[in-house]
C-alpha positions in Angstrom: 0.0 0.0 0.0 1.4 3.4 -1.0 1.9 5.8 1.9 0.0 9.1 1.5 1.4 12.2 3.2 -0.5 15.5 3.4 1.4 18.8 3.3 1.4 20.6 6.6 -0.7 23.7 7.3 0.6 26.7 9.1 -2.2 28.4 11.1 -1.7 32.2 11.5 -2.2 33.5 15.1 -5.6 34.9 16.0 -6.8 34.0 12.5 -8.6 31.3 10.7 -6.2 31.6 7.8 -4.2 28.5 7.0 -1.1 28.5 4.8 -0.3 25.3 3.0 3.4 24.7 3.1 5.1 23.6 -0.1 7.8 21.0 -0.3 11.2 22.3 -1.2 11.7 21.7 -4.9 12.2 23.5 -8.2 8.6 24.4 -8.6 8.8 26.4 -5.3 11.7 28.5 -6.8 14.4 27.2 -4.4 15.6 24.1 -6.3 15.3 20.5 -5.3 16.6 19.2 -2.0 20.0 17.6 -2.5 21.8 14.8 -0.6 24.2 17.5 0.6 21.3 19.5 2.0 20.0 16.5 4.0 23.6 15.8 5.2 24.0 19.4 6.3 20.7 19.4 8.3 21.6 16.2 10.0 25.1 17.4 11.0 23.9 20.9 12.1 20.7 19.7 13.8 21.0 16.0 14.9 17.8 16.4 17.0 15.9 16.4 13.7 16.4 12.6 13.7 13.7 10.7 15.6 16.2 8.4 17.3 14.3 7.8 20.5 11.5 6.3 18.4 13.9 3.9 16.8 16.2 2.9 19.7 16.3 5.1 22.8 19.7 3.7 23.8 21.2 5.8 21.0 19.5 9.1 22.1 21.5 12.3 22.1 24.3 11.5 19.7 27.0 14.1 19.1 27.7 14.9 15.4 31.4 14.3 14.8 32.0 14.8 11.1 30.6 14.3 7.6 32.2 12.1 4.9 34.2 9.9 7.3 36.5 7.8 5.1 36.5 4.0 5.4 37.8 1.3 3.1 34.1 0.7 2.1 33.5 4.4 1.2 32.7 7.7 3.0 30.0 7.7 5.7 27.7 10.7 5.1 27.3 11.5 8.8 29.1 10.0 11.7 27.9 10.6 15.3 28.6 9.0 18.6 26.8 9.1 22.0 28.7 10.1 25.2 28.3 6.4 26.2 30.4 5.4 23.2 27.7 4.1 20.8 28.3 4.9 17.1 25.5 6.3 14.9 26.0 6.0 11.1 23.7 8.0 8.7 23.4 7.5 5.0 21.5 10.3 3.2 19.8 9.4 -0.1 17.4 11.0 -2.6 14.9 8.3 -3.2 14.1 9.4 -6.8 17.5 7.9 -7.6 17.0 4.2 -8.6 20.4 3.2 -7.4 19.5 4.5 -3.9 16.6 2.0 -3.7 18.8 -0.9 -4.8 22.0 -0.3 -3.0 21.6 1.8 0.1 21.0 -1.0 2.6 24.0 -3.0 1.5 26.1 0.2 1.4 25.4 1.2 5.1 26.0 -2.4 6.1 29.4 -2.4 4.4 30.3 0.7 6.4 29.2 -1.1 9.6 31.3 -4.1 8.7 34.4 -2.0 8.2 33.9 -0.1 11.5 33.5 -3.4 13.3 37.2 -4.1 12.5 38.3 -0.8 14.1 39.3 0.2 17.6 38.7 3.6 19.2 42.2 4.6 18.2 41.5 3.7 14.6 38.3 5.9 14.7 40.1 8.8 16.3 42.8 8.7 13.6 40.2 8.7 10.8 38.3 11.6 12.5 41.5 13.5 13.0 42.4 13.1 9.3 39.0 14.0 8.1 38.8 17.2 10.2 42.5 18.0 9.7 42.9 18.6 13.4 45.4 17.6 16.0 44.7 16.0 19.3 41.5 14.0 19.7 38.7 15.9 18.1 36.3 13.0 18.6 36.6 13.1 22.4 36.7 16.9 22.4 33.4 17.0 20.5 31.8 14.7 23.0 33.1 16.5 26.0 31.8 19.8 24.6 28.3 18.3 25.0 29.1 16.3 28.2 32.2 17.5 30.1 31.8 14.6 32.6 32.9 12.0 30.0 36.0 10.1 31.3 38.5 9.4 28.5 39.5 5.8 29.3 35.9 4.6 30.0 34.7 6.3 26.8 37.5 4.7 24.6 37.0 1.3 26.2 33.2 1.4 25.5 33.7 2.8 22.0 36.2 0.0 21.1 33.8 -2.7 22.6 30.8 -1.3 20.7 32.8 -1.1 17.4 34.1 -4.7 17.7 30.6 -6.0 18.6 29.0 -4.0 15.8 26.6 -2.2 18.2 25.6 0.5 15.8 22.5 2.6 15.0 22.3 2.7 11.2 20.0 5.3 9.8 18.9 5.7 6.2 17.5 9.2 5.7 15.8 10.5 2.6 13.6 13.2 1.3 10.7 10.7 0.5 11.2 7.0 1.0 9.2 4.9 -1.4 7.4 1.6 -0.7 10.2 -0.4 -2.5 12.8 0.9 -0.1 10.8 -0.1 3.0 10.7 -3.7 1.6 14.5 -3.8 1.8 14.3 -4.1 5.5 13.4 -7.7 5.0 16.8 -8.2 3.6 18.3 -7.5 7.0 16.5 -10.3 8.8 18.5 -12.9 6.9 21.7 -10.9 6.9 24.4 -12.5 9.1 26.2 -9.7 10.9 26.3 -7.4 13.8 24.4 -6.2 16.8 22.8 -3.3 15.0 19.5 -1.4 14.8 18.5 0.1 11.5 15.9 2.7 10.9 14.4 4.2 7.7 13.6 7.9 8.2 11.7 10.1 5.8 12.7 13.8 6.1 10.7 16.0 3.8 11.6 19.7 4.0 9.0 22.4 3.5 9.2 26.2 2.9 8.0 28.5 5.6 6.4 31.8 4.5 9.5 33.8 5.7 11.9 31.6 3.7 12.8 29.3 6.6 12.7 25.5 6.5 10.3 23.1 8.3 11.7 19.6 8.7 9.1 16.9 9.4 10.9 13.6 10.1 8.9 10.4 10.1 10.1 6.9 11.1 8.9 4.6 8.3 10.5 1.3 9.5 12.9 -0.1 12.0 14.4 -3.4 12.7 14.5 -5.1 16.0 18.1 -5.3 17.3 19.6 -8.2 15.4 21.8 -10.2 17.8 23.9 -13.3 17.0 26.3 -15.4 19.0 29.1 -14.9 16.5 29.9 -11.2 15.8 32.6 -10.0 13.4 34.4 -13.4 13.4 37.9 -13.0 11.9 38.4 -14.1 8.3 35.0 -15.8 8.0 35.4 -18.2 11.0 31.9 -19.2 12.0 31.6 -21.2 15.2 27.9 -20.9 16.0 24.6 -21.3 14.2 23.6 -17.9 12.9 19.8 -18.5 12.5 17.5 -16.0 14.1 14.3 -16.9 15.8 12.9 -13.5 16.7 10.3 -13.5 19.5 11.3 -17.0 20.8 12.2 -16.3 24.4 13.5 -19.8 24.9 16.0 -19.3 22.0 17.1 -16.0 23.5 17.7 -17.6 26.9 19.7 -20.4 25.3 21.9 -17.9 23.5 22.4 -15.9 26.6 23.4 -19.1 28.5 25.8 -20.0 25.7 27.5 -16.6 25.7 27.8 -16.8 29.4 29.4 -20.2 29.1 31.8 -19.0 26.4 32.9 -16.2 28.7 33.5 -18.7 31.6 35.4 -21.0 29.2 37.8 -18.2 28.1 38.2 -16.9 31.7 39.3 -20.4 32.8 41.6 -20.6 29.8 43.2 -17.3 30.5 43.7 -18.3 34.2 45.9 -21.2 32.8 47.7 -19.2 30.1 51.2 -18.2 30.9 53.2 -16.2 28.3 56.9 -15.8 28.1 56.6 -12.4 26.3 55.8 -9.7 28.9 54.8 -7.3 26.1 52.1 -9.4 24.6 48.6 -7.9 25.4 46.2 -10.4 26.8 42.5 -9.9 25.9 39.6 -10.1 28.3 37.4 -13.1 28.4 35.1 -12.9 25.4 31.4 -13.9 25.1 32.0 -15.5 21.6 33.9 -18.4 20.3 37.3 -16.8 19.9 39.9 -14.5 21.4 42.2 -12.0 19.6 45.8 -11.6 20.7 47.0 -8.4 19.0 50.4 -8.4 17.3 52.7 -5.3 16.7 51.4 -4.2 13.3 50.0 -0.8 12.4 46.3 -0.1 13.1 45.8 -3.5 14.8 46.1 -5.2 11.4 47.7 -8.5 12.7 46.6 -10.8 15.5 46.4 -14.4 16.7 42.9 -15.9 16.6 42.5 -18.4 19.4 39.2 -20.2 18.9 36.9 -22.9 20.1 34.7 -24.8 17.7 31.8 -26.3 19.5 30.6 -28.4 16.6 34.0 -30.1 16.1 34.9 -30.2 19.8 38.1 -28.4 18.6 40.4 -25.7 19.8 43.2 -24.0 17.9 45.1 -20.9 17.0 46.0 -19.2 13.7 47.6 -16.1 12.4 45.1 -13.4 11.2 45.3 -10.1 9.5 43.2 -7.5 7.8 43.4 -7.4 4.0 45.6 -4.9 2.2 47.5 -3.9 5.3 51.0 -4.2 6.7 49.7 -7.1 8.8 48.7 -9.0 5.8 52.1 -8.3 4.1 53.8 -9.5 7.2 51.8 -12.7 7.1 52.9 -13.3 3.5 56.5 -12.7 4.5 56.3 -15.2 7.3 54.7 -17.8 5.0 57.6 -17.3 2.6 59.9 -18.5 5.4 57.7 -21.4 6.3 60.3 -24.1 6.7 62.1 -22.2 9.4 58.8 -21.0 11.0 57.4 -24.5 11.1 60.5 -25.8 12.8 60.4 -23.0 15.4 56.8 -23.8 16.1 57.6 -27.4 16.8 56.7 -29.0 13.5 53.0 -29.6 14.3 51.5 -26.3 12.8 50.5 -26.3 9.2 50.4 -23.8 6.4 47.2 -23.8 4.3 45.6 -21.4 1.9 42.3 -19.7 2.8 40.6 -17.3 0.4 43.8 -16.8 -1.6 45.9 -16.0 1.5 48.2 -18.1 3.6 47.0 -19.3 7.0 49.4 -20.7 9.7 47.2 -22.8 12.0 47.3 -25.5 14.6 44.3 -27.2 16.0 43.3 -30.3 17.9 40.0 -32.1 18.8 39.2 -32.6 22.5 35.9 -34.5 23.1 33.9 -33.7 24.9 35.0 -30.2 26.0 32.1 -30.2 28.5 34.0 -32.6 30.7 36.2 -30.9 33.3 39.2 -33.3 32.9 39.1 -33.0 29.1 38.8 -29.3 29.2 41.8 -29.0 31.5 43.9 -31.1 29.1 42.7 -28.9 26.2 43.6 -25.7 28.2 47.1 -27.0 28.8 47.6 -27.9 25.2 46.1 -24.6 23.9 48.1 -22.5 26.4 51.3 -24.1 25.3 50.6 -23.5 21.6 49.5 -19.9 22.1 52.7 -19.2 23.9 54.7 -20.8 21.1 52.8 -18.8 18.4 53.4 -15.6 20.4 57.1 -16.4 20.8 57.7 -17.2 17.2 55.3 -15.0 15.3 55.2 -11.8 17.3 58.9 -10.9 16.7 58.5 -11.9 13.0 55.5 -9.6 12.6 57.4 -6.7 14.3 60.5 -7.4 12.1 58.5 -7.6 8.9 56.7 -4.3 9.6 60.0 -2.7 10.7 61.6 -3.7 7.4 59.5 -1.2 5.7 56.5 -3.2 4.4 54.1 -0.7 2.9 50.9 -0.2 4.8 48.7 0.7 1.8 
């Protein structure tokens, strides 16, 4: 059914006269609304977005910048709440056919890219976009809420980025029925902990030449939650099917994520590393841990994982594509004979999606038994320590030898 919207009427004070407001377009003598116009209004007046109607947890975002560059393209408007929750806005003119076909996939690509970032990565991108020194992201947030504590904000921002806890807003001058139907695409889209809203934002001319913005929420998704979030290099350890509205499934998932966290806490209690400089992650609520290696922008790490389906645990070298970390991974693979010997001879070098993968894994069944789990922890702890000892200095050396970042 096609949505019908009536033009607003402006009632003059102490008068029965009503002035019909015209939409901003060429026929009104002011030209059509452009995507740049919508972007400007969102940046200058973020309160024009009906965010509390979509997801109140994202209320009160602070506008940071427009055209924030990512490997997937430029985000039209980037905002963040003082609690460290990112808000991404994509502005589109719905008369453009490509907008109706591509906008949902486009904003999801932005979210996927940001889920690979940390707070430091985001700060760097904002600093470059605004051409400012210091930390303009935090400064903008503190200008609105001076009580924001730097370390807590950065920790929360990094956690939300990695988990993909975003509000994604598609804002247009007049969203059509076909675009609303695209929300169904999200329900089958394996991905992040995000909320997405479609907002129509028609703009009308006031008699004195001002603008009246009348935002309307056309559609919004329930928060899409999954056990596996932003798993490195396509590693999928849990079933990604959704069963919205099924409370028993939600309780099962919550119990599973709690159990995952307990599993990793017990493992980290056993883990002893020789390298005092190796950062140790906190216990995760998903099926893997990431041990960051010394490459620019967090582009190289060890993925330590648990596969429930295979009753398997393991560790492998990971990196982001087209980065210094990936180039270091190729350099290490080129020296595989020596690397394999240093790792003890049991690790293997395989190819995954056209890239080398250095991996070692072992089945332990069933991992639910305490004695089996303790043996698995001892084995995995020893292998993680070996991977850190062998691969961490090689990554540092490869990056230090001048491997290009871009």
